[in-house]
N, C-alpha and C positions, 0 to 999 in steps of 0.2 A: 504493499500498499504507500502511495508517495506522500510527503508528510505535506499539508496545508501552506502556500505560501504566507508567510504572515507569521506564522507560528513561532514561538520561543520557548525556550527554556533555561533557566537559570542554573550553572554548577558555580560549586565552591572552586576558588582558586587550586584546592591540590584535585580536584579533578581535573580544571584544565591540564593540570602539568603532567598527571600520569597519563591523561589521554592522549595529551602531542605526544610523549613518551612512545606509548606503545603506539601509537600511529608511523613515528619516525623509524622507531625499531624493525617493524613491519617493512618498510620501504628502503631499508638497508642499511640504517644509522645502528653505528657502534652507541655502548653508553655514556662517551665521553661527547661525544659530539649531539647525540640525542638529548641531554641534561643541559648541554650549552644553551640549546635552542629553544629548549622548552622551558628555560627561565626567564629568556629575554620576550616570546609569547605570552607567559604569563603576567610579568609586571606589566605587559601593553594590557593585557586585559584589566588587571588589579588599578591599571590607571585610566580604564575609561577609552584607551588609543583601540577602538574597532579594526580601526584599515589593517592595523599590526601588528593583530594577535594571531586569537584561533584563524581567521580568515584565512592567513597568511599559509595556514600549515600543510594545505592542499597543495599549496605550491613547491613547499619547502620537499615535500615526498614526492612530487611529479620532477623535482631536477634530480633527485636521489634515483629514483624507476629509471628516468632515464640514463643514468650514468654521467649525466651532467657534474653532477657533485659528488663526492668521494664519500660516502657513509662510512669510512675507517679513515680520512683523512688524521694525518699528525703532523700538526704545523711546527713548526720550526723559529725558533726565537732566539736574537742574534742583538750584539750592540757593535753597531757598524761604526761608531763616533761617539764622543762622552756625552754630547745629545738629541745623539739618531738612534733609534730603533729598529729592526725589520724584522718583520714576520713575513714566512714564505705560509700560506693557509694550506699547501698539497691539494689545491682542489678543492678543497669542502667547502662547507657553507660558513658562513661570517664569525658568530657568534662562539665559537672555541678558540682560533685564533685571538680573538678580543685581549678573551678572559686569560689568555694565556698569555699574551703578551703586556697586558696591564703593570703588572708588578714591576717587572725592568722599566717603563715606562717611568714610574712613579719614584723608584731609585734614581732615574737618570736625571729628572725632573729637581730632586731634592737635593742633588749634587751639583749642580750646575744654575738651579734656576728656573731655566725653561729646558724644554724637550718634544721629543718629537719621535712619533712611532708611526712606519707606513707599514701595510699590508696589503700583497697581493697575492694573486691565486686563491681567492676567498669569492663565496658569493654571496652579496649582504643584501637584505631582505625586510630587514627589521627598523624598527624608529631607531633614531640615534640617540635619544636622550639616557637609555640605559647606558650608551658608551661612555659619557661625561659624566654623570651624576656621581657612578662611584668613585670617581676623582674628587670633587668637590665636597665628597664626604669624608676625606682626606685631607681636604684643606685647600686643594689644591684649583686652581680656574682652569679650565680648559675645553678646546673649541672641537669638534670632528667636522670630517668631511669627506663626501662618499661618492662616485658618481655611479650611474648605471646603466642599464641598454638604453637606447635612444629613444627619446620620446618625444623632445623639446625643439621647436624652430627656434635659430637665432635672430635676431630683432630683424625685422621685414620681412624675414624667407616664410616658408610652409614647409620642409621639409626637415625631418627631424636629424641635429647632431647633436645634441646636450641630453643626457638623462634627466632626471627629478632635480640632479645636486643636489641633493638636503645637504645640509647645515646644523650644528648646534654647538651652544654655548652655557656653561654652567657656572656658577659662582659660588662659594662656600657662605656659611650667613654662621651667625654665631648662634648661643643658647641651645647647640641640641635641634635648631630650625631645619627642616629639609632645604638643601641648596634651591638655588633659584636656577632655573634651567629652563629656556628653550630651546623648539626643534623645528625648522620648518623648511621646506621646498623652496630650490629658486623658482620652479615652477609657481603659475597661478593659485595651482592645487596641485597634492600629492597626487600620483596615478590610482591609490587604492581608493583615494575619495570619491574620484572619477567611476572607478570601478562598483564601487560600491552604489551610488547614485545607478549605475546603470542596473546593480542587478536589485534595487528595489524600485524601479522606475521614474525616478525621479529627475527632473531639469537641471543644468548647474548653470552657474550664472554665465554671463557673455564673458568673452575676454578668459576663459578659459582655456579655449583651443580653437581649433580650425577642422573641419569636415574635412575627407579625403579630397574632396575641390578643393579643398584650400580658402575657404568661406569659414567665415564665423558661424558658431554654432552653439545652442543649447542644450541639444541631445547628446548624452555621456558616450551612447553606443557611438555618436559620429566622430566624437572627439577620438575614443580610443582607435578608431579606424585613421583617423587624422594623425594630430599633432598636438600635443599641449602647445601652451606660451608660458613664456616665463612672466611674473610677478614683475611690475614696472614696466613694461616697455623693455626699451633697452638698457636700463638700470639696470633689471635682472637679468637679461640677457647677458650683459656683460659680469654677475656675478657668478651664473652658472658657468662660463667661462674660467672664472678663477677657481671654484670647484675642480674642474672639470682638470686641469693643469696642477692643481693641489693634489687630486686624489689619485688620479690615474697618472699623472705627467711625472710627479717624484717616488710613487711606487714601482713603477714598471709595468702596472697593470693597465688590462685594456681600456682603451677609449670608448666609451659611448658608443660612436658607430662602429669600433673591432666587435663591442659586445654582440651586437646587433648582428654583425654578419655572420657571426659562430652560431649565433642563438638558432634552436633547432624545432623552437614551436612546443617546448613540454609547456610550458606556462608557469616555471618556476623564475628563481633567480638566476643571472647570468653572472660571471666571474666580472671583476671590477678592479676599481682600487680603492685607497681610504687610506684617509690619513689623519691623527688625533696630536695635537698640539696640549702639552702637561706645564701649567707654569705656578711654581711657590711662589706667593705673595712676601712671602719673608726675606728671599734674596734680595727683592727690588729694595729692599731700605724704608718700606713702606708699612712701620709699626702700627699704624694706626689705623690701616687698611680696611678692618672689618668695622669698626665704629664707623668711619664714613661711609662704606659702601651701606650701611644698615640706617645712614642718617639719609642718604638716598632713596632708599624704598621707603623711609618715613612720609619723605617729602611730597613722593609718586603716591602715597596711598592717604593724604590727607585731601588729595583730590577727590571728591565723593564722586563715585562712580569710576574711578580709576582702577586698576589691579595688575600684579606682577604677573610678567609674563612663568604660565605653569601653575596660576594659582587652583584653575578649573580642574587641571591632572590631581592635584593634591588633594581637592576637596574629595576627586571618586577614590583616591587613594586610601582616603579615610572611611567610607560609604561601603564601596563595593564589597573588599571583603566582610563584612556581615552580612550583608543582602545578597554577594553571588553574582557572577557573570553573568548577563543576561543574553543570549543568543540565539541567532537561526535556529530555528531545531533542525532546517533541512542541512546545515553548514554541521551540525552537532553529527548528524547521522551520516555526512561525508567523511569526515573526520574517523566517524566509529570504523565505519565501511574499511577506509584506508588502514585502520589497525586490526582490523579482522574482529571487532565487540561487538560488532553492529546487532 
């Protein structure tokens, strides 16, 4: 019997994690790779980030089943310079190389004040804030950049050259407060948001993308067949180029159009490049850094209606672990089928 469209089911976060691990294991991922992916999927659901949670699990599984990503990948981590960490993902999924490389990145940032970590030969399919928030929880400022398969047209163009090329930034806070973190695509909308709009039968705002005929459209299906646009016109397109250079250029990973040329149509993530930068505020002599930043945040919040980036995510983080993650029943059934537990 088919599941009615619109029907939902609430799962605990433990159920989300165990279901994800089971589906990945059944698709060829070993324990280390499956658990690393499940951690970021569960964090996304905990924070109400539907476009990067369980929604992405079938794509991960498809990449594994197709053999495009190795389920038993064994990433290697090396220090190539005092402030440079390099991770080879061994053609696996990105969460494991990120987790394995992070401790060396923290050490390098502590020793040098600033350090970077480049990752190549991995397939990134997740939100970026889980990459940087753990660094800010250790008192570091952090930035992350990743490119993807080509979906976005350059300024004035109608053909995809860049990925959605997201970036994120995290800043530590005092008194045990969760870090201030933002995460955004350089496209007008994340591709996952367009995909969810298409799945749910919603239109998208004008300016998000062009149809295959090169004309503006609010039909998400047409945007998915055509191209996304950068936010802010040529300004966003310039940022997309910057991310492309930082993420794929420095790491030696596939440029977005190269990843697109290698794509086999499996529906999952493609291999790309990734760069994370971490900075230790104490190394810059800013002894009052946290106090000054907190005063900035207080000034922002003094304006009624203003909020800090990530505040809605933190509100979800307080609510969802108690209430459960509400997911489309059809999606849950698909993931359980992949796990062989349907």
